[in-house]
N, C-alpha and C positions, 0 to 999 in steps of 0.2 A: 592491217588486215581490212579495216573499214574502207580504206581508199581502194584497195585491190578489188573488193566487192563492188564498189561504186563504179570502177572502170571496167568491170567484168573481166578481170585478168585471172589467169590460171593460178590458183593458190598453191599448186604443187610445182610450179615452174621456178627454178632457181634464178633464171634470167629475170622473170617478172618481179620476184622478191627484191633482187638487187636493184632493179630499175626504180622501184618505189623508194627503197632506202636512199638511193642516189638523189632522187627528187626531194626527199625529206631534208637532206643536207644542202642541196643546191638551189632549191626554188621554193616559192611559197606554196605550201601544201594545205589545201582546204577541203574539209568534209562538209559539204553544203547542207546535208540532212541534219547535222548537229551543230551547225554554225561554229565549227572549230577551225582555227587557222594557225599554221605554224610557219614562221618566217625562216628564211635560210640562215645558216650559220655564217659567220664572217671570219676571215683570217686576221689574227692579232699579230701585227708586225712589231709590236713593242716587246723586246726581250724574249724573242720566240724560242731561244735555247734555254731559257730559265737560268741564266747565269747570275742575274741579280735576285731573282725570286723563283725558286724551284716550283712553287705552287702554280706557276704559269703552265706547267706541264700537265696539270691534273684535269681529268674529265670533270671533276666537280666544278672547277673554275669555268670550264666551257659551258656547263649546264646553267650556271648562275648568270654569266655575262653574255652568252650567245656567241662568244669569240674564242677561237682556239688556234692551234697550229698543228704541225705534222705529227705531233705525238698524241695529243688529246683527241683530235678529230677521227683518225683511224680507229682508236680504241673505243670510242663511243659507237662508231659504226659496227665494230665487232660485237659489242654488247647487244645492240639492237638486232643484229643478224642472228645471234644465238637465240634471242627471244622469239623471233618469228620463224626459226628453223631454216634460215638461209645459209648456204655455204659461202663463206668469204674468209680470206686469209690476210694476215699482215705480211707485207713484203718490205725489205729494206734496200736503200741505196745510201751512198755516203751522206751522213748527217741527216738522214731523211727516212720517212716511212710512208707507205701508201697501201692501198687495198688491191688485192688480186682476187678475182672470182671466176669460176667456170660457168659458161652458159650451159644450156640443156644439151648441146652437142659435144661438150667436152673441150671447147675452145676457151682459152683464158683471156681475160680482159683486165685492164688496169684502170682504177679510179683514183684520180688525183684530187684530194679534198682541199688542198691549199688554194685552188682556184676553180674547183668544181668543174672538172672536165674529164673526158676519157683520154687517157694518155697511151702512147705507144712505147714499146720497149726501146725502139730506136731513139726516141726523144730522151730517155733516161741515159742511154749509152752516150749520147751526144754531150753530156755534161763533161766528159773527158776524165772522170774520176772512177770509172768502173773498169777494173782490169779483167782480163780473160781468166786469170786465176780465181778471182772473186766469184765469177759465174760458175766455173768448174767446181769450186768448193761450196757453192750454194750459200754464200754469205750475203750476196746481193741479188735482187731481182728474182727471188725464189719464194714461193708461197710457204710460209712457216706452218709446220704441222703443230699439233697440240703440245707436243713435248718441247719443240723449239720455242713456241710462244711462252710456255711456262718458264723456260730458261731466260727468255727476254724480260719477263716480269721480275725475276730475281735480280737481274742486272739493273733494272730500273730502281728497284728498292735500294740497291747498293749505291747507285749514283745520287739518289735523293739523300741518303744518309751521309754520304761524303760531303755534299754541299752544306749540310747542317752541322755535322760533328767532326768532319775530317776522316782521315784513315786510321783504322784501328783493327783489332782482332775480329770484330763483328763483320766488318767489310770483307775481310779475307774469307770468313766462313760462308757468307752469302755468295761471293764470287765463286768459291770452290763448288758450292751447290749448283750454281748456274752452269758451270762447265762440266760438272758430273752429269747433268741432265742432257746438255747439248755441247759437246766439246768445240764445235765450230762457231759458237756464239762470239762474233767478232768484237762486239762492244764489251763483253765480259772479259775476253782475252786482253783487250787494250786496257781496261780498268785494272786488271791484274798486273799488267806491265807497269802501270803508273804506281800501283801500290808497292811493288817491289822496288821501284826507283826511289820512292819516299823512304822506304826502309834503308836502302843503301846510303842515301844522302844523310839520314839521321846518324847512321853508324859511323860514317867517315868523318862527319863533323865532330862527333864526340871524341874521336881519336886524333883529331887535328890533321886529318889527311885532306889535302886540296889537290887541284890540278898540277900544281908545281911539284909536289912530293908524292904523286899518286903511286909511284913504284913501291912505296912503303906498305902498300896493301898486302904485299907478299908475306909480311910478318904475321898476318892474321888469317889462318886457314879458313875460318868460318866466314870471314869477310870476302875472301877470294871465291868461296862457294856461292855466296849471295850475289857477287858481281857476275859470275858465270850464269846464274839463274836469271838475272835481269837480261843479259845478252840473249840467252836462249828464248826468253819470253818474247822479246822484240822480234827475234827471228821467226817465231811462230806466227806473230801478227803479220809480218811481211810475207811469209809463205802462203798465208790464207788469201792474200791479195788486197790487203787494206791500203787505202789511199785517202788521206785527209783532204777534205775540201775546205779551204780557208773561209772564214765568215764573210769577207767582202765578196768572194766569188759566189758563195751560196746566196747572198742577198741579190746579186746580179742575176743568178739563175732563177730565183723566185720571180723577179721582175720580168724575165724573158718568158716564163711560164704564162703570165698574164697577157703579154703582148702577142703570143703565138697561140692563144687558146682556140680561136676559131679555125685556124689552119690545122692544128693538131686534131681537133674534133672532126674535121672533114677527112683527114688522113686516116683516122682510126677506122673509118668505114671502108677504106680502100685497101688497107694492108691486111693480108691474111694473118689471123692471130696465130701465135706460136703455141703448139700443143705441148704441154708439159705433163710428165707422169706424176701421179700422186704418190707420196711416200706411204 
């Protein structure tokens, strides 16, 4: 707010608010009258999916170190946007999240905080892992509303719990809550598929059923029902349009984002933004 006043920007403009938020993340922001300076955040390439240490995903870690990734950076952005009354939304793409916001004319823009640039929808589609079904079902490239964002938080809770304690009844309860709030939450649907797969594996191992004698599953009606539920869950995931981007390709994509930053920044001012309806 201080910086907006210093620059004589319209404090009621959503574009101006997001412009300053973007600067806060991407550039050194200084309030000369108070001798306050904030340095830009950096992308942390070390264990950016939190597979070794889930706390890498936390906003708290970002605030302490000044380094984050595509989970913590957009979430801090949303926290600050809420504080200053700016409209901004979380959006997802395969293994990734970013910010979408509407300008004062209703046109939507993308902010990519992994390399601090304005990104186009075309660039995200060029990753090759966004299916038409995923766009139609609004699981990717869609500004999440409050209900969908809440569901996303429940799924994040489940994933963090799984990393620390494994799969149990609490995980199932959290995921069911996430899907009750937003049935098209793709990460929650996938986590539920993984949970059911773990259940099936545990049950078959206890009964001595392997790939070689899998036909014996027919002797156990409850196990057959569990197997069918696993298949149905994966079918749900597929029908929503999910496609997994392997880690090595995601790392390559991250590198390409940095290499093409200037070109994409130029293109973002040439391509007419896509108008999307608010839910």
